[in-house]
C-alpha angles and dihedrals in degrees: 000000000000118000115265096233128020116207096202124036122199126211094262092057092050097045091042091055091047091051093047091047090050089050090051092050093048097054121131095274094061118106129231097260092055090048090051093053095043100040100026126226115325126209106251096029095051095080099063091040089058089084090055090050090051090047091051091045090052090051090049090050091050090050090049091051091050091048091049089051090048092049089050090050091049091051091049090048089051090051091050090049090051091051090048090049091050091050092048091050089050091049090049091051090049091049091051091049090048092051092050092047092048091052090050092048091047089054092048091050091048091052090046090052090048090051092049091049091048092049091048091049090050091049090049092048090047092050090047091051091047091051092046091049091049091049093048093046091048093052092048097053 
């Protein structure tokens, strides 16, 4: 009875297992494409398989073209995203400037309102004093 697990494998064990695995894969039920990839191209069979190779190469070329288009689209999308980011940063800067300017304008208008109220109060006090002085002068004369 062979041991369940070998700790050290020699080259014969490895190549023997590769050969037996290849034999198992190349049994009668395997198809031609699997044989081609496992055995490699053979002399007389290589001619008719040339069409398959061309077909596969055409498919690979189509995939390469599609991938190049996809990469181009991704690059264009990245450029559009960069433009959008620049526009959003500009909009943010403009919004910040607008906010600062509106706060400054609000303060100016508040002070203007305070000044107008102060002037009106001063005019009212002055009118009151003038009326009081006129009344007092009139009663004393």
